[in-house]
N, C-alpha and C positions, 0 to 999 in steps of 0.2 A: 814792585816790589814795595809801597812804601807803609802799603795796608797791610802790610803780613803781622808784622806783633799784633800790632793789635787785635786780626783777625786770628790769629794762637795762643795772644788772651783772653779771648771772646771762648773761645773752643776749650780753654782748659778751665775756664770756670762755671759753665755747663757741664764737661763733665765731671766739676767737685759736686754742684749743684744737687747732679743726678744721684753722684754716691753717697748724699744726704736720704735720699728717699721723703724729699717735703709731703709726695703724695698718704704716703706710708698710715694716714691718723687720720684717713679725712675718710669722714660719711655725708650718707644724704639719702630723703626721703626718697618712693617713688609714689609716689599719688591711686592705685588701682582706683578708685572712687569708695568703694566699702569696708575696703579698706588700706595703710600705708605698710609697707614694705623697707624694711633700711639696705642701704648700699653700703657696698667698701671699692668706695673710687679709691682704689691703693696706686696705680699704676702710675704709669708719667706717662703723656701724649705728646708730650711737645714745649723749647725748653723757647722761647724769646728773648733777647740778651739786646736793650736798645740801647744803654746808654753802660758804659763802663770805665772809671775813672781810677787813676794810682796816684797817689802823695806821698812822692821819696823825699822826707825833710829826714834826714844825715840817714842815725841808723833804725830810724825809723815810717812804718808806710799806712799811708788810712786806703783802703779800699771802701770803689759802692757801685753800687749797678741797682741798674731798673731796666725791670722786661717783663712778660708774661710768661703764667706757668699754667699748662693746662693738661688735667690729669685725668682719668679714666676707670672703669672698670675693669676686671681683668675682656680677655678675647672671650675667652668660652663660660661668662656668669651669662645664668639666667636674665635678667635682668641686665638692662647696658645703661650706662650713663654717665655723664662727665662731669668737669669745671672748668672752666679759665675764667683766672687770676690774675688783675695787674702785682706785681712782689716789687720793692725795693728794698734794700740791703745793703747796710752799713759798715 
């Protein structure tokens, strides 16, 4: 059970990222040949935390994380699309 605290921390980080709704303001364009359609890519499709580092020094702590965030259009969108990008936060 040595890996459990790290797994719990990663799960909490994924939950915290989800709550901030990072995909909410993303936009995309779909090229239909004669015209382009704007897409609202506003739903989380997946979060993958690759590394999570926590450093504690007295009463101060620093957290950094790196991973991949995938966003997509809603399931009932007329035109579907998405984006998957690496991210890093400190």
